[in-house]
C-alpha positions in Angstrom: 5.9 13.4 9.7 3.3 11.8 7.5 4.7 9.6 4.7 4.3 10.7 1.1 3.6 8.5 -1.9 4.1 10.7 -5.0 4.3 7.6 -7.3 0.6 6.9 -6.7 -0.2 9.9 -8.9 1.7 8.3 -11.7 -0.6 5.3 -11.8 1.6 2.7 -10.3 0.3 -0.1 -8.0 1.7 -0.6 -4.5 2.6 -4.2 -5.3 2.7 -5.0 -1.5 0.7 -7.2 0.8 -0.7 -6.1 4.2 1.6 -8.6 5.8 4.6 -6.9 4.3 3.8 -3.9 6.4 3.3 -6.1 9.5 6.7 -7.8 9.1 8.4 -4.4 8.4 7.0 -3.0 11.6 7.8 -6.1 13.6 11.4 -5.7 12.6 11.7 -1.9 13.0 9.5 -1.4 16.1 8.8 -4.9 17.6 7.5 -3.7 21.0 5.2 -0.9 19.8 1.6 -1.8 20.4 0.0 -2.9 17.1 -3.4 -3.4 18.7 -5.3 -2.9 22.0 -8.2 -5.2 22.7 -10.2 -4.6 25.9 -13.1 -6.9 25.0 -14.5 -9.7 27.2 -13.5 -8.0 30.5 -9.7 -8.2 29.9 -7.0 -6.2 28.2 -4.8 -7.7 25.5 -2.0 -5.6 24.0 0.1 -7.1 21.2 3.2 -5.5 19.9 4.0 -5.8 16.2 6.4 -8.6 16.8 4.0 -10.5 19.0 1.2 -10.1 16.5 3.5 -11.2 13.7 4.3 -14.4 15.6 0.6 -15.2 16.2 -0.2 -14.5 12.5 2.5 -17.0 11.4 1.4 -19.6 13.8 -2.2 -19.4 12.6 -1.1 -19.3 9.0 1.0 -22.4 9.4 -1.9 -24.2 11.1 -4.3 -23.2 8.2 -1.8 -24.6 5.7 -1.8 -27.8 7.7 -5.6 -28.0 7.4 -5.3 -27.8 3.7 -6.2 -24.2 3.2 -4.7 -23.0 -0.1 -4.3 -19.8 -2.1 -7.6 -18.5 -3.5 -9.7 -20.5 -1.0 -12.4 -18.5 0.9 -12.5 -18.8 4.7 -15.5 -17.3 6.6 -15.3 -15.9 10.1 -17.9 -14.2 12.1 -16.0 -12.4 14.9 -16.4 -9.1 16.8 -13.6 -6.7 17.0 -11.3 -9.1 18.9 -7.6 -9.5 18.5 -8.4 -12.9 17.0 -10.2 -11.2 14.1 -7.0 -9.2 13.3 -4.6 -12.2 13.6 -6.8 -14.5 11.6 -7.4 -12.0 8.8 -3.7 -11.3 8.5 -2.9 -15.1 8.5 -5.3 -15.6 5.6 -3.6 -12.8 3.7 -0.2 -14.4 4.4 -1.1 -17.6 2.6 -3.2 -16.1 -0.2 -6.5 -17.3 1.1 -9.6 -15.0 0.7 -11.0 -13.4 3.9 -14.8 -13.4 4.2 -15.6 -11.6 7.4 -19.3 -11.8 8.4 -20.9 -9.1 10.6 -21.8 -10.4 14.1 -25.5 -9.4 13.7 -25.9 -11.9 10.8 -28.1 -14.9 11.7 -29.2 -18.1 10.0 -30.5 -16.6 6.8 -27.3 -14.6 6.0 -24.9 -17.4 7.1 -26.7 -20.0 5.0 -26.4 -17.7 1.9 -22.8 -16.4 2.5 -21.0 -19.4 3.9 -22.8 -21.6 1.3 -22.2 -19.3 -1.7 -18.5 -18.8 -0.8 -18.0 -22.6 -0.4 -16.0 -22.0 2.7 -14.8 -25.3 4.3 -13.8 -23.5 7.6 -15.8 -21.2 9.8 -14.7 -19.3 12.9 -17.2 -17.9 15.4 -17.2 -16.7 19.0 -18.8 -18.9 21.7 -21.1 -16.0 22.8 -21.4 -12.4 21.9 -24.2 -10.1 23.1 -25.8 -13.1 24.8 -26.1 -15.0 21.5 -25.0 -18.6 21.2 -23.1 -18.8 17.8 -22.1 -22.5 17.9 -25.7 -23.4 18.4 -26.7 -21.4 15.4 -24.0 -23.0 13.3 -24.9 -26.5 14.5 -28.4 -26.0 13.2 -27.0 -25.0 9.8 -24.6 -27.8 9.2 -26.9 -29.9 7.1 -27.5 -26.9 4.8 -23.8 -26.4 4.4 -22.4 -29.7 3.1 -19.0 -28.1 2.2 -18.4 -26.9 5.7 -15.9 -29.2 7.3 -14.5 -27.5 10.4 -15.8 -25.0 12.9 -13.4 -23.2 15.3 -14.8 -21.3 18.3 -13.2 -18.4 20.0 -13.9 -18.6 23.8 -14.3 -21.1 26.5 -17.6 -22.7 25.6 -16.6 -25.0 22.7 -19.0 -27.8 21.9 -17.7 -31.3 21.3 -18.3 -31.2 17.5 -16.2 -27.9 17.1 -12.6 -27.1 17.8 -11.0 -24.4 20.0 -9.5 -21.5 18.1 -6.5 -21.6 20.5 -5.4 -24.8 18.9 -4.4 -22.8 15.8 -1.8 -21.0 17.9 0.0 -24.2 18.8 1.6 -24.6 15.4 5.3 -23.8 15.1 5.7 -21.2 12.4 7.0 -22.7 9.1 8.1 -19.5 7.4 9.6 -21.4 4.4 6.2 -23.0 3.7 4.5 -19.7 4.2 6.8 -17.9 1.7 6.2 -20.7 -0.8 2.5 -19.7 -1.0 3.0 -16.0 -1.0 0.2 -14.5 -3.1 0.6 -11.9 -5.9 -0.7 -8.5 -5.0 -3.1 -8.8 -7.9 -4.7 -11.8 -6.4 -8.1 -11.7 -4.5 -7.8 -11.1 -0.8 -11.3 -10.0 0.4 -14.9 -11.2 -0.1 -17.1 -8.8 1.6 -20.9 -8.9 1.5 -22.7 -5.6 1.1 -24.7 -4.6 4.2 -28.0 -4.8 2.3 -29.5 -1.3 2.0 -31.4 -2.6 -1.0 -32.3 -5.9 0.7 -30.0 -8.2 -1.4 -26.5 -8.8 -0.1 -23.8 -9.0 -2.9 -20.4 -10.7 -2.5 -17.8 -8.0 -3.4 -14.3 -9.3 -4.4 -11.2 -7.1 -3.9 -7.5 -7.7 -4.7 -4.6 -6.8 -2.4 -3.4 -4.0 -4.6 -6.7 -2.2 -4.6 -7.1 -2.2 -0.9 -3.5 -1.2 -0.1 -3.8 1.6 -2.6 -7.0 2.8 -1.0 -5.2 3.1 2.3 -2.3 4.9 0.8 -4.6 7.4 -0.8 -6.3 7.8 2.5 -3.1 8.5 4.2 -2.2 11.1 1.6 -5.6 12.8 1.8 -5.7 13.1 5.6 -1.9 13.5 6.1 -1.7 10.6 8.5 1.4 9.3 10.2 2.4 6.5 12.5 1.8 8.7 15.5 -1.9 8.9 14.6 -3.4 6.2 16.9 -6.5 4.8 15.2 -9.8 4.0 17.1 -11.8 1.2 15.5 -15.4 1.1 16.9 -17.0 0.1 13.5 -17.2 -3.7 13.0 -14.1 -5.0 11.3 -16.4 -7.2 9.2 -17.5 -4.0 7.4 -15.2 -2.1 5.0 -15.0 0.9 7.3 -13.6 -1.0 10.2 -11.7 -3.5 8.0 -9.9 -1.1 5.6 -10.0 2.3 7.4 -9.4 0.9 10.8 -7.6 -2.4 10.9 -5.6 -2.2 7.6 -5.1 1.6 7.8 -3.4 1.3 11.2 -1.2 -1.6 9.9 -0.1 0.3 6.8 0.7 3.4 9.0 2.5 1.4 11.7 0.1 3.0 14.2 -1.6 1.5 17.2 -5.2 0.4 16.7 -7.6 0.5 19.6 -10.6 -1.8 19.1 -14.0 -1.7 20.7 -16.2 -4.8 20.4 -19.6 -3.5 21.7 -20.3 0.1 21.0 -21.1 2.4 23.9 -20.5 6.1 23.6 -19.2 6.6 27.1 -16.9 3.6 26.9 -15.7 4.7 23.5 -14.9 8.2 24.9 -12.9 6.5 27.7 -10.8 4.5 25.1 -10.3 7.5 22.9 -9.1 9.6 25.9 -7.1 6.8 27.6 -5.1 5.8 24.5 -4.6 9.2 23.0 -6.6 8.4 19.9 -6.0 10.9 17.0 -8.0 9.4 14.1 -11.5 7.8 13.9 -13.5 6.8 10.9 -17.0 5.5 11.6 -20.6 6.0 10.7 -22.6 9.0 11.7 -24.4 7.3 14.7 -21.0 6.8 16.4 -20.3 10.5 16.0 -23.7 11.3 17.6 -23.0 9.1 20.6 -19.5 10.4 21.1 -20.7 14.0 21.1 -23.4 13.0 23.6 -20.9 11.3 25.8 -18.7 14.4 25.9 -21.7 16.6 26.7 -22.8 14.2 29.5 -19.4 13.8 31.1 -17.8 17.1 30.4 -14.6 15.3 29.3 -13.2 16.0 25.9 -11.0 13.8 23.7 -7.9 16.0 24.0 -5.8 14.2 21.4 -8.5 13.6 18.8 -7.5 15.2 15.5 -9.9 13.9 12.8 -13.3 12.2 12.8 -14.3 11.0 9.3 -18.1 10.4 9.3 -19.3 7.9 6.7 -22.2 5.6 5.9 -24.8 8.3 6.0 -24.9 12.1 5.4 -23.8 14.2 8.3 -26.5 16.7 9.2 -25.1 20.2 9.2 -26.2 20.9 12.8 -24.5 17.7 14.0 -21.2 18.5 12.1 -21.0 22.0 13.6 -21.8 20.8 17.1 -19.4 17.9 16.9 -16.5 20.1 15.8 -17.1 22.4 18.7 -17.6 19.7 21.3 -14.9 17.3 20.2 -12.3 20.0 19.4 -11.5 18.0 16.3 -12.0 18.3 12.5 -15.2 16.5 11.5 -15.1 15.5 7.8 -17.8 14.1 5.7 -16.9 11.4 3.2 -18.4 9.1 0.6 -17.4 5.6 -0.4 -18.8 2.2 -1.1 -17.8 -1.4 -0.4 -17.2 -1.8 -4.2 -15.1 1.3 -4.7 -13.6 2.2 -1.3 -13.5 5.9 -0.3 -13.7 8.3 -3.2 -14.5 11.7 -1.8 -13.8 13.3 1.6 -13.4 16.6 3.3 -10.2 17.7 5.0 -9.3 19.7 8.1 -8.4 22.6 5.8 -11.8 22.9 4.1 -14.0 26.0 4.9 -16.5 25.1 7.6 -19.5 25.4 5.2 -17.9 22.9 2.8 -17.1 20.5 5.7 -20.7 20.7 7.0 -22.6 20.8 3.8 -20.8 18.4 1.4 -19.2 15.0 1.2 -15.8 16.5 0.2 -13.7 16.4 -2.9 -11.9 13.6 -4.8 -9.1 11.7 -3.3 -6.0 11.4 -5.5 -6.4 9.2 -8.6 -10.2 9.1 -8.2 -12.7 10.4 -10.8 -16.4 11.2 -10.6 -19.2 12.5 -12.8 -22.9 13.3 -12.6 -25.0 12.1 -15.5 -28.6 12.1 -16.6 -30.7 9.0 -17.1 -29.2 8.6 -20.6 -25.7 8.6 -19.3 -24.9 12.2 -20.5 -22.6 14.2 -18.2 -24.3 17.1 -16.5 -22.7 20.5 -15.6 -21.8 21.6 -12.1 -24.8 22.3 -9.9 -27.1 19.9 -11.7 -28.4 16.8 -9.8 -28.1 13.4 -11.5 -26.8 9.9 -11.1 -23.5 9.7 -9.4 -20.8 7.6 -11.1 -17.1 7.1 -10.1 -14.0 5.6 -11.7 -11.4 4.4 -9.3 -8.3 2.2 -9.3 -9.6 0.7 -6.1 -12.7 -0.7 -7.7 -13.8 -4.3 -7.0 -13.2 -7.0 -9.6 -16.6 -8.8 -9.6 -19.7 -9.9 -7.6 -19.2 -13.5 -6.6 -21.0 -15.8 -8.9 -22.8 -12.9 -10.5 -20.7 -11.3 -13.2 -23.9 -10.0 -14.8 -24.4 -7.7 -11.8 -20.9 -6.4 -12.3 -21.6 -5.7 -16.0 -24.8 -3.9 -15.2 -23.0 -1.7 -12.6 -19.7 -1.0 -14.4 -19.4 0.4 -17.9 -16.9 -1.0 -20.3 -14.7 2.1 -19.7 -14.8 1.6 -15.9 -17.5 3.9 -14.6 -19.3 2.5 -11.6 -22.9 3.6 -11.2 -23.3 4.0 -7.5 -27.1 4.2 -7.3 -26.8 7.6 -5.6 -27.9 11.0 -6.7 -25.5 13.8 -6.3 -24.5 17.4 -7.2 -21.0 18.6 -7.7 -20.3 22.3 -7.3 -17.9 24.6 -9.2 -15.1 23.9 -6.7 -15.4 20.2 -7.0 -17.2 19.5 -3.7 -19.7 16.7 -4.0 -23.0 16.3 -2.1 -25.1 13.2 -2.1 -28.7 14.2 -2.5 -30.4 10.8 -2.2 -30.6 7.4 -3.8 -32.1 6.7 -7.2 -34.6 4.4 -5.5 -35.3 7.1 -2.9 -36.8 9.5 -5.4 -40.4 10.5 -4.4 -42.4 11.4 -7.5 -45.4 13.3 -6.2 -47.7 13.9 -9.1 -44.8 14.5 -11.4 -42.9 16.7 -8.9 -39.7 15.2 -7.5 -39.3 15.7 -3.8 -35.7 16.7 -2.7 -35.6 14.1 0.0 -32.1 14.9 1.4 -32.9 18.6 1.7 -36.2 18.0 3.6 -34.4 15.5 5.9 -31.7 18.1 6.7 -34.3 20.7 7.7 -36.2 18.2 9.8 -33.1 17.1 11.6 -32.6 20.7 12.8 -36.0 20.6 14.5 -35.5 20.7 18.3 -37.7 17.7 18.8 -36.0 15.5 16.2 -33.1 13.1 16.9 -33.1 11.2 13.6 -35.2 11.2 10.5 -35.7 9.4 7.2 -38.2 10.1 4.4 -39.5 7.5 2.0 -42.1 7.2 -0.7 -45.6 6.0 0.3 -47.9 4.8 -2.5 -50.8 7.1 -3.3 -53.7 6.2 -5.8 -54.0 9.8 -7.0 -50.5 11.3 -7.0 -48.6 8.1 -7.4 -46.4 8.7 -4.3 -46.5 10.9 -1.2 -43.7 11.5 1.4 -43.7 9.7 4.7 -41.3 10.8 7.4 -40.1 8.3 10.0 -38.9 10.3 13.0 -37.0 9.4 16.2 -37.7 12.0 18.9 -35.5 13.4 21.5 -36.2 12.5 25.1 -39.5 13.9 26.3 -40.3 15.5 23.0 -43.5 15.3 21.0 -44.1 16.0 17.3 -47.3 16.1 15.1 -47.8 16.5 11.4 -49.1 20.0 12.0 -45.9 20.8 13.9 -43.9 19.7 10.9 -45.9 21.6 8.5 -45.6 24.8 10.5 -41.9 24.3 10.9 -41.3 23.8 7.2 -43.6 26.7 6.3 -41.5 28.9 8.6 -38.3 27.7 6.9 -39.7 28.6 3.5 -40.0 25.1 2.0 -42.5 24.6 -0.8 -45.7 22.9 0.4 -45.5 20.1 -2.2 -42.3 18.9 -0.6 -43.7 18.6 2.9 -44.2 15.1 4.3 -47.8 14.1 4.3 -47.5 11.5 7.1 -45.3 11.3 10.2 -44.5 8.0 11.9 -42.7 8.3 15.2 -40.4 5.3 15.9 -37.9 4.4 18.6 -35.1 3.9 16.1 -34.5 3.7 12.4 -33.4 0.4 10.8 -29.7 0.6 9.9 -27.0 -1.6 8.5 -23.9 -2.4 10.7 -22.2 0.5 8.9 -24.8 3.0 9.9 -26.7 3.3 6.7 -30.4 3.6 7.0 -32.2 0.7 5.4 -34.8 2.7 3.5 -36.1 -0.4 1.7 -37.4 -1.5 5.1 -39.1 1.8 5.6 -40.6 1.8 2.1 -42.1 -1.6 2.9 -43.6 -0.3 6.1 -44.9 2.8 4.3 -46.5 0.6 1.6 -48.5 -1.1 4.3 -49.7 2.3 5.7 -51.1 3.4 2.4 
């Protein structure tokens, strides 16, 4: 039976640490698998007691290295068991975790490791045929505060240290308890993925993240029997909070995949009886394709929460039929965690056409450019107020003040509509607005229609500068195998679907793939830059 937390509706804080859950599970169900890691050609299964022991060893070693509460430690690891153990060890001693997505390279590391003033960095030896120690070696002169580099794997250069050495420390639980942080202390520094081109360091406290997971559990009625699949990078909030931490709060088994492949993902979901997945829309697309290709369905899967980008209606309907599971749209941010989501009980048309309704204790509103609330059915700027809101942008409090009003409303930068029943639909980004001669193009609506075209696999529409109209719409399209598509095809299709001519794209660019962040969000600023060069 799923746990219930009625006190949350009364405005109380959890006042617990993620490691409190770990140690509780280690005592009550020591042998139950806490995690399954099948990366690097071998299988590692750690029970809650075994994981707790490794966490305490690493935490003791970090204390011995001088890491203290409030200090930031950066690590750039794939979804390995080492990621989980290291992160929990940092939480144990009150240090701040700064996970870096594996796709980041010199530019991002120079900014993030330097800005966070991290003295310690942990990287893999190789991942996806990339040499991480070599990259870090080339950055050491630019990172004067960086003192020690630990490497996960067998290829450890002489100037670095093996991660395994951290496991050799004998746990000193008295010393660990002496530095136990307050739940109101910072625990996470997470850089935004960069849909706007400028990463920001988002700071969260323990209480906010634990509360976010408890509200999640309430909304989806999850329990310890709901094995969690984690294909999204743990260095992104989806994998971190709604994969790794969610499973730990539940006391459920988490199954990790380090390199995404739809067929392999399906094997893991089937093999371990996975019941819950939260990941970006592209993961859903590939999982559905894998089922269609193999004819094997994920028999135990109960819920797939699709985040990071809007779920096209056609995909949501197909996924529900193919996977035999509830497919729920949802909306959240690195700054505010998950705010709205569908549920398995929602009517199909609400599941497929909206981003759901508010989670408990969350608030939302749609306002005009002057900040005045708009009635149901009107599009405007989407703002949220949540107890799970971040506390600041690292070194940039002015960015926080610009984004969060004095009474706590966070301007998300999204455009949205909320209907009479409280279902919210994201309609675009404020910066995505295409102003064609004074007429605003409903970008999200046009994208939804084009996605339903039989030749289209993926699509994104952005503004292209125009000397007469100011802006025109340019559609970047990924085609299905063997398909072709011309501008005339698109015009004929939209004409048949009854869309006003002034909303039609006026240029089509066929590409192999759309630029995305690690969380699956389309980087429209990249496409706008490309479109500007086409004008």
